[in-house]
C-alpha positions as CSV (number, residue, x, y, z in Angstrom):
1,M,-75.2,-51.5,-2.8
2,D,-75.2,-53.3,1.3
3,N,-73.8,-51.8,4.1
4,S,-70.3,-53.1,4.0
5,S,-70.0,-52.2,0.4
6,K,-71.1,-48.3,1.6
7,L,-68.3,-48.8,4.6
8,V,-65.4,-49.9,2.4
9,L,-66.5,-47.4,0.0
10,G,-66.3,-45.1,2.4
11,M,-62.9,-45.8,4.6
12,R,-61.4,-45.6,0.9
13,K,-62.8,-42.0,0.4
14,Y,-61.1,-41.3,4.2
15,I,-57.5,-43.0,3.7
16,K,-57.8,-41.2,0.4
17,Y,-58.0,-38.0,2.0
18,I,-55.6,-38.8,4.7
19,G,-52.8,-39.3,2.3
20,V,-53.5,-35.9,0.0
21,L,-53.6,-34.2,3.8
22,L,-50.3,-36.2,4.8
23,V,-48.8,-34.9,0.9
24,I,-49.9,-31.6,1.4
25,I,-48.0,-31.3,4.9
26,T,-44.5,-32.8,3.4
27,V,-44.5,-30.0,1.1
28,L,-44.5,-27.5,3.4
29,T,-42.3,-28.9,6.1
30,S,-39.6,-30.6,3.2
31,N,-36.2,-29.1,3.7
32,I,-37.2,-26.6,6.7
33,P,-34.3,-26.1,9.4
34,V,-35.1,-26.3,13.0
35,A,-35.6,-22.5,13.8
36,G,-32.5,-20.9,14.7
37,T,-29.8,-23.0,12.7
38,I,-27.6,-21.6,10.5
39,T,-25.0,-23.5,7.9
40,I,-22.4,-22.0,6.4
41,T,-19.7,-23.3,4.0
42,D,-15.9,-23.0,5.9
43,A,-12.1,-22.2,4.1
44,L,-11.9,-26.1,4.2
45,G,-14.9,-26.3,1.7
46,R,-16.1,-28.3,4.9
47,T,-20.3,-27.7,5.6
48,V,-20.6,-26.9,8.5
49,T,-24.3,-26.6,10.9
50,L,-24.4,-24.2,14.2
51,E,-28.1,-24.7,15.9
52,S,-28.1,-21.7,17.3
53,T,-25.7,-17.8,17.2
54,P,-22.6,-18.9,18.6
55,K,-21.9,-17.0,22.3
56,H,-19.2,-18.5,23.4
57,I,-15.9,-18.7,20.7
58,V,-12.1,-19.5,20.6
59,S,-10.2,-18.0,18.2
60,L,-6.9,-19.5,17.4
61,A,-5.2,-16.8,15.4
62,P,-4.9,-12.7,15.9
63,S,-5.6,-11.4,12.6
64,I,-9.4,-13.8,13.3
65,T,-9.4,-12.1,16.3
66,E,-9.4,-8.5,15.0
67,L,-12.0,-9.9,12.5
68,L,-14.2,-10.7,15.9
69,F,-13.3,-6.8,17.0
70,Y,-13.8,-5.9,13.9
71,L,-17.0,-6.5,13.9
72,G,-18.2,-5.9,17.8
73,L,-17.6,-9.8,18.7
74,G,-15.2,-9.7,21.3
75,D,-17.3,-9.6,24.2
76,R,-18.1,-13.2,23.2
77,I,-14.2,-14.6,23.4
78,V,-13.6,-17.1,26.2
79,G,-10.1,-18.2,24.7
80,M,-8.0,-17.1,22.0
81,D,-4.4,-17.7,21.0
82,S,-1.0,-16.6,23.3
83,I,-0.3,-13.6,20.6
84,S,-3.9,-12.4,20.7
85,I,-3.8,-11.8,23.9
86,N,-1.4,-9.3,24.3
87,D,-3.1,-7.6,20.6
88,P,-2.6,-4.5,21.6
89,Y,-4.8,-3.2,18.3
90,Y,-8.5,-2.7,18.7
91,N,-8.7,-3.0,22.4
92,I,-8.1,-6.4,22.5
93,S,-5.6,-7.0,25.4
94,T,-7.6,-4.9,27.4
95,T,-10.6,-6.8,26.8
96,A,-8.9,-10.2,27.1
97,R,-8.1,-9.0,30.5
98,E,-11.0,-7.9,32.3
99,R,-12.9,-10.3,30.7
100,N,-10.8,-12.9,31.7
101,V,-10.2,-14.8,28.6
102,T,-8.2,-17.8,28.8
103,D,-4.8,-18.1,26.7
104,V,-5.6,-21.5,24.7
105,G,-1.5,-21.1,23.6
106,G,-0.5,-21.2,19.5
107,Y,-0.3,-19.5,17.2
108,W,1.1,-22.4,16.1
109,W,-1.4,-25.6,15.5
110,S,1.6,-27.9,18.2
111,A,1.6,-25.5,20.4
112,I,-2.7,-24.9,21.1
113,S,-3.6,-26.3,24.4
114,I,-6.5,-29.4,23.2
115,E,-7.4,-29.8,27.1
116,K,-7.8,-25.8,28.1
117,I,-10.3,-25.2,24.3
118,I,-12.8,-28.0,26.0
119,S,-12.4,-26.9,29.6
120,L,-14.0,-23.8,28.2
121,N,-16.5,-25.6,25.8
122,P,-16.7,-23.0,22.7
123,D,-20.3,-23.3,20.9
124,L,-17.4,-22.3,18.4
125,V,-13.4,-22.5,17.6
126,I,-12.2,-20.4,14.5
127,A,-9.2,-21.9,12.8
128,D,-6.8,-20.6,10.3
129,K,-6.7,-23.1,7.4
130,G,-3.2,-22.6,7.0
131,A,-2.1,-23.0,10.9
132,H,-4.1,-25.3,12.5
133,K,-5.4,-28.1,10.2
134,P,-4.3,-30.5,11.3
135,L,-6.4,-30.4,14.8
136,L,-9.1,-31.2,12.6
137,Q,-9.4,-34.4,14.1
138,T,-9.1,-33.6,17.3
139,F,-11.9,-31.6,17.3
140,E,-13.8,-33.9,15.7
141,D,-13.3,-36.3,18.3
142,Y,-14.3,-34.2,20.9
143,N,-17.2,-33.0,19.0
144,I,-15.8,-29.3,19.3
145,T,-17.4,-27.5,16.4
146,V,-15.0,-25.6,14.2
147,I,-14.8,-23.7,11.4
148,Y,-11.9,-23.0,9.4
149,L,-10.6,-19.5,7.8
150,N,-8.3,-18.6,4.5
151,G,-6.5,-16.7,7.3
152,G,-2.1,-16.7,6.3
153,S,-3.6,-19.2,3.6
154,A,-5.5,-15.7,1.8
155,K,-3.9,-15.1,-1.8
156,S,-5.4,-12.3,-2.1
157,L,-7.7,-9.6,-0.8
158,Q,-10.9,-11.0,-2.1
159,D,-10.1,-14.1,0.7
160,I,-9.7,-11.4,3.7
161,Y,-13.0,-10.7,1.9
162,E,-14.6,-13.6,2.4
163,D,-12.7,-14.8,5.3
164,L,-15.4,-11.7,7.7
165,G,-17.8,-12.9,5.7
166,I,-18.1,-16.1,6.8
167,I,-18.1,-15.1,10.7
168,A,-20.4,-11.7,9.2
169,D,-23.0,-14.5,7.7
170,I,-22.9,-16.1,11.1
171,F,-23.4,-13.4,13.0
172,N,-26.0,-11.9,10.6
173,L,-23.7,-8.5,9.5
174,T,-23.3,-9.2,6.1
175,S,-23.7,-5.1,5.9
176,K,-20.3,-4.7,7.9
177,V,-18.6,-6.7,4.9
178,Q,-19.5,-3.7,1.8
179,E,-18.2,-1.5,4.8
180,F,-14.5,-3.0,5.2
181,I,-14.1,-3.9,1.7
182,K,-15.3,-0.2,0.5
183,Q,-12.9,1.3,3.2
184,V,-9.8,-1.3,2.2
185,E,-10.6,-0.5,-1.4
186,D,-10.5,3.2,-0.3
187,S,-7.5,3.4,1.2
188,F,-4.9,1.2,-1.8
189,N,-6.8,3.7,-4.5
190,T,-5.4,6.4,-2.9
191,Y,-2.2,5.3,-1.7
192,R,-1.6,3.5,-5.2
193,S,-1.8,7.3,-7.3
194,R,0.8,8.6,-4.4
195,L,3.5,5.2,-4.6
196,T,3.3,5.9,-8.4
197,P,6.9,7.1,-7.5
198,Y,7.7,3.5,-6.2
199,Q,6.7,1.3,-9.0
200,N,9.5,1.5,-11.3
201,M,11.5,-0.7,-8.2
202,T,11.5,-4.2,-7.4
203,F,10.4,-5.4,-3.3
204,L,11.0,-8.4,-1.5
205,V,9.3,-9.1,1.5
206,V,11.1,-11.5,4.2
207,V,8.9,-12.1,7.0
208,G,11.5,-14.2,9.0
209,V,15.4,-15.8,8.9
210,Y,14.9,-19.8,10.6
211,N,16.3,-22.1,8.8
212,G,16.5,-20.1,5.6
213,I,15.1,-16.7,4.5
214,W,11.0,-17.2,4.7
215,V,9.6,-14.5,1.9
216,A,6.1,-13.8,1.1
217,G,6.3,-14.9,-3.3
218,K,3.5,-15.1,-5.7
219,S,-0.9,-15.6,-4.1
220,T,0.1,-14.2,-0.9
221,F,-1.7,-11.9,0.6
222,I,0.9,-9.9,0.1
223,D,1.5,-10.4,-2.9
224,D,-1.8,-8.8,-3.9
225,A,-1.2,-6.3,-1.6
226,L,1.3,-4.8,-3.6
227,S,0.3,-5.2,-6.8
228,R,-2.5,-3.4,-5.4
229,L,-0.3,-0.8,-4.6
230,G,1.0,-1.4,-8.1
231,L,4.5,-2.3,-7.0
232,R,6.1,-5.4,-7.9
233,N,7.0,-8.5,-6.4
234,A,10.7,-9.5,-6.5
235,A,9.9,-12.9,-5.2
236,D,10.3,-15.9,-8.1
237,V,8.6,-18.1,-5.9
238,I,4.7,-19.5,-5.3
239,G,2.7,-19.0,-1.3
240,W,5.9,-19.0,1.0
241,K,9.2,-20.0,0.9
242,A,12.4,-20.9,2.6
243,V,14.9,-19.2,0.0
244,S,19.3,-19.1,-0.1
245,I,20.4,-15.4,0.2
246,E,21.9,-16.6,-3.3
247,Q,18.8,-16.9,-4.7
248,I,17.7,-13.3,-3.3
249,A,20.7,-11.6,-5.4
250,S,19.2,-13.1,-8.8
251,W,16.6,-11.4,-8.2
252,N,17.9,-8.0,-7.7
253,P,15.8,-6.9,-5.7
254,S,15.7,-2.9,-5.3
255,V,14.1,-3.1,-1.6
256,I,13.7,-5.9,1.0
257,L,11.1,-5.2,3.7
258,V,12.1,-6.8,6.7
259,S,9.3,-7.7,9.7
260,S,10.1,-6.3,13.0
261,E,10.2,-10.2,14.3
262,V,13.6,-10.8,13.1
263,G,15.4,-8.4,14.9
264,N,18.5,-6.5,14.1
265,N,21.0,-9.5,15.1
266,T,19.4,-11.7,13.0
267,L,19.4,-9.5,10.2
268,R,23.3,-9.0,10.3
269,Q,23.9,-13.1,10.0
270,S,21.0,-14.0,7.7
271,G,23.6,-12.0,4.4
272,L,20.5,-8.8,3.4
273,Y,22.8,-6.4,4.2
274,S,25.7,-7.3,1.4
275,L,23.4,-7.3,-1.5
276,N,22.8,-4.6,-3.3
277,S,18.9,-3.7,-2.4
278,K,17.7,-1.2,0.2
279,I,17.2,-2.7,3.6
280,I,14.4,-1.8,5.8
281,L,13.7,-3.3,8.8
282,L,9.7,-2.3,9.2
283,N,8.5,-1.7,12.3
284,K,5.4,-3.8,14.6
285,E,3.0,-1.8,13.4
286,T,3.8,-1.8,10.1
287,T,4.9,-5.7,9.7
288,D,1.5,-6.3,11.2
289,A,-0.5,-4.3,8.6
290,L,1.3,-6.0,6.3
291,S,1.2,-9.5,7.7
292,R,-1.9,-10.0,9.0
293,P,-4.9,-10.8,6.7
294,G,-7.6,-8.9,8.7
295,P,-8.8,-5.6,9.0
296,L,-4.7,-4.3,9.6
297,I,-4.8,-4.2,6.2
298,I,-7.1,-1.1,5.4
299,N,-4.1,1.0,7.1
300,L,-1.0,-0.9,5.4
301,P,-0.7,1.6,2.4
302,A,-0.6,4.6,4.6
303,L,2.1,2.8,6.2
304,L,3.8,1.3,3.5
305,Y,4.2,4.5,2.3
306,K,5.3,6.6,5.8
307,T,7.7,3.5,5.7
308,L,9.2,4.3,2.1
309,R,9.2,7.7,1.8
310,A,11.3,8.2,5.1
311,N,13.3,5.6,4.3
312,I,14.0,6.1,-0.1
313,P,14.3,10.0,-0.1
314,L,12.1,11.5,-3.4
315,V,15.2,12.2,-6.0
316,N,16.0,11.6,-9.2
317,K,17.3,8.1,-8.6
318,A,16.4,5.8,-6.1
319,V,18.1,2.0,-5.6
320,G,17.2,-0.3,-7.9
321,G,18.9,-3.2,-7.4
322,N,22.5,-2.8,-9.9
323,K,20.8,0.6,-11.2
324,S,19.6,3.6,-10.2
325,V,15.8,3.7,-11.2
326,E,14.3,7.2,-12.4
327,I,11.6,8.7,-10.5
328,T,9.3,10.1,-13.0
329,T,6.4,12.1,-10.7
330,T,7.5,13.8,-7.8
331,A,5.0,13.2,-4.8
332,T,3.6,15.8,-2.6
333,T,4.3,15.5,1.6
334,T,1.4,14.2,3.1
335,S,-0.2,12.9,6.1
336,T,0.3,9.9,7.5
337,K,-2.1,9.3,9.8
338,T,-3.1,5.0,10.2
339,S,-6.6,5.8,10.6
340,T,-8.6,5.0,6.8
341,P,-7.7,7.6,4.1
342,G,-10.5,9.6,2.1
343,S,-10.8,9.1,-1.7
344,T,-12.2,11.0,-3.8
345,N,-13.4,8.4,-6.3
346,T,-15.5,5.8,-5.0
347,P,-14.2,2.9,-6.4
348,S,-16.3,-0.3,-7.8
349,L,-17.0,-2.8,-5.1
350,P,-16.9,-6.7,-5.9
351,P,-20.5,-8.2,-6.0
352,A,-21.9,-8.9,-3.1
353,N,-22.8,-12.3,-4.3
354,T,-18.8,-13.2,-4.6
355,V,-18.5,-13.3,-0.7
356,T,-19.4,-16.1,0.7
357,S,-22.3,-16.8,-1.0
358,N,-22.0,-20.4,-0.2
359,N,-22.9,-19.4,3.2
360,K,-26.8,-19.0,4.8
361,Q,-28.6,-18.6,7.7
362,A,-31.7,-20.8,8.0
363,P,-34.3,-18.9,8.6
364,G,-36.0,-21.9,10.1
365,I,-39.4,-22.7,11.3
366,D,-41.0,-20.9,14.0
367,A,-43.4,-22.2,16.9
368,L,-46.4,-20.4,15.0
369,T,-45.9,-21.9,12.1
370,I,-45.4,-25.5,13.5
371,T,-48.9,-24.8,15.6
372,Y,-50.3,-23.6,12.3
373,I,-49.3,-27.5,10.6
374,V,-50.4,-29.2,13.9
375,A,-53.6,-27.2,13.4
376,A,-54.9,-28.1,9.7
377,F,-54.1,-31.7,10.7
378,I,-56.0,-32.0,13.4
379,V,-58.6,-30.0,11.5
380,G,-58.6,-32.2,8.6
381,L,-58.6,-34.9,10.0
382,G,-61.3,-33.8,11.8
383,S,-63.2,-32.9,8.0
384,G,-62.4,-36.1,6.6
385,Y,-64.0,-37.8,10.3
386,I,-67.4,-35.9,9.2
387,V,-67.8,-37.1,5.5
388,F,-66.9,-40.8,6.7
389,R,-69.5,-40.5,9.0
390,R,-72.5,-38.6,6.3
391,S,-71.1,-41.2,4.4
392,P,-74.4,-43.5,3.3
393,R,-74.3,-46.6,4.2
């Protein structure tokens, strides 16, 4: 074999060696995201990738703001909706004033100021898919990173758990999700038994009076909350619906719970007092716990129990539409503090993979790993060169 043939053979060995080395490096580095990136799936089913943990957040709904504060992330909020800015819970309004948080308008999408959001240059905007979905294209046009939660469109407490899970995944606070679930489940399990005397009644929740009487129907988180407490929702509609007084009369609810947002004058003009139902105008604290799909739901069972005890005395008969309803159980007097009650039986928690199972924080590839790979490549090149040089020519 002449020298030229030996040279060609040596080159082929060297090229083959380099090829194998490149394949190994490709396998090691394929599908590995950049260090610190976070990929989640939001309530609209969108896959959103964040380059790093957000430091500047805009919250567009009070329930979202309360979830952030529940997780201890209030100091990252630079803008919030007009309701959140005055939120009395979790020390939100005080923190907003002290940190000079910007009011970006709202709550509904048509009242949100995109200009104010742009001026804040946030790392992340967190929105409600029911109230703010029309803004999605605008956010994308201005290259604003937005994540949508179920929010007011939540159909169950599980949806609320998933909303918290999305935020917790972003900030690596997933242990707080199971803690929250346990608080909620303990509270509901404790008061379900205490509300037994009211479980023969039917309840209607009125959330507003505008172009009809807006009620919480089936497939809403309010319906699920009532069901978990053993209470029956009288509304024979799906979702949030504006209905007539005649339709409500046909349902014949035993008790009508009216949001404090309605007000006495509007309530009197609504015609609800003409029905053979017990009308209860809720105070703000109970209204917020009932209508906000966030951490205030923990206090709902205790507040609702306190409200019913105050307005429907536990006697042998109770109001029940056009007829009396037998009360078969006598409840004992209990404290109605709004702190989370304890429970003698620990409830079984939903499996961890039911909470934002599609949301994962990528481990990333750090500088040290990259250094090792590059070093291996250089060593490989050097070894290949030596082999090539020593090959007989």
